[in-house]
N, C-alpha and C positions, 0 to 999 in steps of 0.2 A: 541534455543541455540545460543550463541554469536559466530560470525565468528572468526576464529583464525587469528592473525596477521601474515603476511608473511614477510613483510619488512617495514622499516621506513626510511624516508629520511628527512633531514632538510637542505635546500639550498636556495640561492638567486634566485628570479625570473628573470632570464636572458635567452636570446635566445640561448646562448652557451650551456646551460644545458638541452635544450629540448630533444636531442637524449637520454641522460641518463635517463630522467624521462620516456620517451616512452618505452625504452628498459626494464626498471624495471617493468612496467605494463605488458608488453608482457610476460616476463619471470615469473612473479608472476602468471599470468593466466595459463601458461603452467604447472607450479608446482602444480596447483590445478587440472590438468587433462583436461584443455580446449584444444579443437582442434585448429589448426593453424588459421582458419578463425575467430573464436571467440577471440583468443588471439590478433590477429592483430587489430580487431575492438576496443578492449579495449585499445590497445597501441595507436591507432590513436586518440581516444576520449581523452585520457589522454594528449597526445601531444598537442591537440587543446586547452584544458583548460589551460594548463601551458603556451602555447604560448600567449593566451589572457591575462593572468596575467603578463607575461613578457613584452608584447608590449604596453599594455594600462591600464590594471587593477591595477597592483601593481608592476611596474617595479623596480627591485632592492630590493624589500621587501623580508624578510624571509618568506618562505613557508614550512610548515611541512606537509609531505605526508605520509600516511599510506596505505599499501596494505593489505586487509583482504579478507577472503573468505572461501569457502568450495568447495566440488567437483561439486556443481551445480551453484554457483554464485561467482563473484568476485566484490569487492568494493574498489574504490579509494577514499580516504579522503584527502581533501586539507584544511589546516587551515592557515589563514593569517589575518593580521590586516586590518580593514576596509579601503578601498581606493575607488577611483572613478571607480569601476567595473561596466560595463554596462551589466546587465543581460538580457536585452531585447531579445538577440538572442536565449534564451531558449524557447521563445514562439513559439507555433505551427505555428503562422501566420507571423513570422518574415521574412522580405524581405529587401534587401539592394542592393547597386550598388557599383562598383569600385570607383566612385567619392566620395561616402559617407564613404567608408571603404577602404582607400588606402592601409593600412597595412594588410587588411584581418583578423584582429584580431576578429572582431565580427562575420565574416563569419565562422571562425574556431570554435567559441563557438556554433554557430548554427549547424554545422556539428556534433560536439561532442554530442549534445543533441539527434540527430537522430541515433547515433550508439550504445547507451546504452538503458537499459530498464527503469531505474529510475534515476531521478535527485533530489537532496534535498539540500536546503540552509537554514541555521539557524545561529543564533548568539550564541556563547558560550563565556561567560565572555566578554573579550575585543576583541574577534576574530570573524571572519566569518568561519563557517564550511560548506564546499561545498563537497558533496559526489555524486559519480556516480556509479551505479551498473549495471553490465552486467551479465545476466543469460546465462548459457551454453546451447547451442542448442542440443536438443535430437530429434531423429526421432519419428514421431507419431506411435502409436501402433494400431494394429487391435483390435477391441472389443473382449473380451474373450467370449467363448461360455456360454450359460446360466448355472447357478450353479444348480447342482442337489438339489432337495428339501431335507431338513434335515429329518432324520428318528429318531423320538423320541424327547425328550425335548432338548431345546437349552439353553446355558448359555453364558454370556458375559465375555470376557477376553481381555487383551492386544493382539494386532495383532502380529503375528510372521512375521519375515522379508519377507518371500515369499508371505504373504497374503496382504501386502500393495499394490503392483501393481495389483493383482487380484481384490481386493475390489474396488480400484479406477477405474479400467476399467469397472467393473460391474456398478458402480455408474454413470459414464459418459455415458454408453450405455442406461440407463434407466431413467435418470432425465434431466430436462431442463438445458441448459448451464449456466444460471445464478446461479445455485445451487451448482456448484462445481468449484474449481480452474482450470485454464487452464493446470496446471501441470498434471492433470489426463489424458490428452491425450497421455502422454508418460510414459510407464512402467519404462523406464530407469531413467527418472527424478524423478518419485515418489520414486524409490528405493534409489537414492542418497540423496534425501531430508530426507527420513526416517533414513538412515544411519548417516546423519549429525545431527540428532536430531531436524530437522526443521519441521518435520511432525510426528504427533502422531496419533494413531488410536486404537480403540477397535472394536472387531467383536463379533457378536452373531453366534454361531455355535453349531452343535450337537457333540456328542462324537467322531465321525469320521472326524470332521473338515469341514463338509459341511456348507457353509455360509448362514445364514438367513438375515444378515444385517451388517452394519458398521457405525461408526461415527468417523470423522477425526477432527483434530485441527492443526492450525498453529499459529504463533505469530500474535497478534493483538496489539502490543505495549509492552513496557517493563514489564507491570504488568498484561497483559490480553492475553488470548488465544481466537482465533477465531474458532468457531465450523462450521463444514460442515456436513450436514445431519440432522437427521438420514436417512440412505439409506437402504431400504428394498428390497431384491433381489428376492422375490418369489411372484407368483400369484396363489391364493390369498396370501397376505403377512402374514408371521409368525409374531405374535405380540411380537416384540422384541425392539421397540423404547425406551420405558421407561427403560428397562434393560440396553440398550446401554448408555443412558444419565446418569443413576445412576452409572454405572461402570466408565464412563469417569470422572464424578465429583469426585468419590472416588480416582481415580488415580491422578488427579490434585490437590486434597486437600492436598497432601503431598509435594507440590512444593511451591515456593515463589509466585505463581500467586495469584492475588487478585480476579479475576473473569473471566467469560466466556461471549463472545459476539457471537451471531448468527445473522449475517447481513442479510442472505437470507436463512433461514432454510427451510427444506422440510415440506410438509403437515403432515408428520408422527410425527413431534415433539410434544410431549404431552405438552399442554399449561400450565399445572400445574407446570412443572419443571423449567420454566424460566419466568422472568418478562418482560412485553412489554416495548419497548423503543420508538417506533414510526414506521412510515411506509414510503416507497418510492414506486414509480411507475416504473415497469419494462416493456420495450417494448417487444412484442412477434413477431415472424417471420411473422405472418399473418397481422401485422399492428395494432393489438389491444394492450392493455396493461393490466397488472394486478397489484394489490397492494400486496406488500411484507412487512410483519411486522417483524422488528428486535427485538431480545429478549436478555435478560441478566440474568446471574446467579452469584450471589456474593458468593465467596468461603470463605472469611474471612472479619472481620469487616473493613469497609472503614476507613482509617486513616486520611482522609481529605486532603485538598490541596488548591491551589490558582488558580482561574480562571480569566484570563485577558479578559475583555468583553467590547465591545463598547456599548454605551448607546442605540443604535438602536435595539439591540437584548437582552438587559439586562433582560427585562420582560420574554421573552421566556426561557432564560437560567435559571433564578431563578425558574421558574415554573417547569422545568424539574428536577432540583436539589431537589426541594421540593417533587415531586412525587417519586423520587428514594431514598429519605432520605439520600442524600449525604451531608456531612458537608464540604462546600467549602467557602473559603474567596473570595468573588466576588470583584475584583478590576476593577472599571470602568475606562477604558483608555481614556483620553481626546483626542480630535482632535488635531493633530499636523502636522507640515510640513511633506510631504510624503518622506519617504526614506532618504537616505544620498548620493544622486548622482545616475545617471543613470535613467533608466525607470523601469516600472512594469514588472514583470515576473511571469508566472504561469507554473507549470508542468502540462501537459495534458496526462492522461492515458486513452486509448481508448480500449474497448473490443468489437470487431465487432461481436463476437458470441452472446453477450447479448444485443447489442445496447445501452450500457452504456458508459459514459465517466465521468471522474472525474478531476476536476480542483483543484490543490493544490497551495496555495500562496508560492512564492519563494522570491519575493522582491517587496516592495511597492514604487511606484513612483507617480508623479502627473498625469500621463496618465492612472491611474488604470481603470477608467470606459471605456475609449476609447479602451484600450487593451482587457478588458473583453468582450465588445460588439463584437469586431472583432473575438474573439475566439468562442463566441456563434454563430455568423453567419457562421463561417467556419465549425463548427460541424453540424449545421443545413443543410448546403450544402451537407454534407456527410451522411445525413439521421438520425443524432442523435439530437433529439429535446428536450430531457429531461435530460440534463447532471446534474451530481452532483457536488457539490463544498464543500470543507471543510475548517474549521478554527481550528487550534490547540489552545485551550484556555490556554495551558501552555506556549505558545510563545507570549510575549507581542507585538511583531511586527506584528502578524497576525490580531490583533483586528481591525486595521484600514481598513481592506478589507471589513468589514461587510456592511457599507453603499453602497459601489459599488455593492455588490452582490444583495442587496435589490433593488437598483435602476434599475439594469439590469433584474429584474423579478424573482430572486431566492427567495425561501421561506424556512425559517428554518424548518427542519423536525424532527430532533432528536439529542440527545447528546449521544455519545459513551464514556463511562467512561474509562479513562486512556488508550485510544487507540492511543495516540501520546506522546509527552512530557507531556501533561496533557490530559484533556478530548477533544474529537473532536466534534465540532458543524457541523452537516451535513445539507446542503441546497440542494434543487432541483429546477431546472428552471420550472416555470409554474405550480408548485404544488399548491394545495388548502391548505391554512393555516388550521392547525388542531385547533379545539376548545380546550379551556382550562378547 
């Protein structure tokens, strides 16, 4: 479900207006139910971004700001005309000195990137859209006690509000960390996500409400839902996985969604119910790894689209489109000068519980390979040796990152349909290329 707008501002990027923008972010977060610490963090991050624009990125230029959110997350959107904005401070490895950054504008942007959970930069028409998202902090919950075994036949149905936290807690207690979202650690966060329409679920239960299993979904892009599960809660398991998938598909077939993606399904998923997309390697706590196969289910006829692809990955992408029978216009993006000022920037998302990290392109500069190798080295030093990277094929500006990913040792693994502005091309470092 789309976040609701809280406030909109349109003003010149000047340092005199920094307190106003910071205050608007804090008050917007409080209006969404955020605590003082979370609201202050969003206010400081917003202040630092706007300060960077006012001091060196787009001084005096008009900036449109929107505050959106729900009771579990808040998002700040900045829309402005392209200028010489230096996005390098958004990199995990960014370092500077007072001599290099006398106005501290780049330092401010680096601090902002550490205070929020997600950063995203994209081009929209003639403007740059920069957004930062802060998720509300919730206390971790103790695992629920084991669920009594169902007595009699089970049927699948939409989860009731009180069943969301219970089923999520049971899933987190029984399944590896890579198979469920981190939100499942907190009953409060799960409840707020469900209330906001950002988390859906079906459960399999007997007539008395004793749970045999559950299947969840979250947004995986404007046209896709991401499946989590199926989770079975009994030993030996009650055979409910196919029932859960069929019920979830029936529920979502009545929505505008085009399909379902399971990036890391459990072993209970009946393979007949979803098509294979490709696989990634997941590191396990004992130092070994296992292969996880992503799957896809189409809900309605694919209406086609445009994929912006670099020639270095064109063959792989075309092969995946052929396998999935997707009608795409493939536009090969020519090599061109890197970016429009500043240096390369990547968003880095790290999940210590699963040993996975994901690199997302933010801005392309001439130092793309140097920056990428620095990030890979930093992640390896932290014990993450098989990071993922993604390119949004719906964003023409992402195509130029492909050669750097390949040269740094990343291998294309799969295409996730409509998981971004367009399809997402997923890479993994050090993976073995799949045969065609």
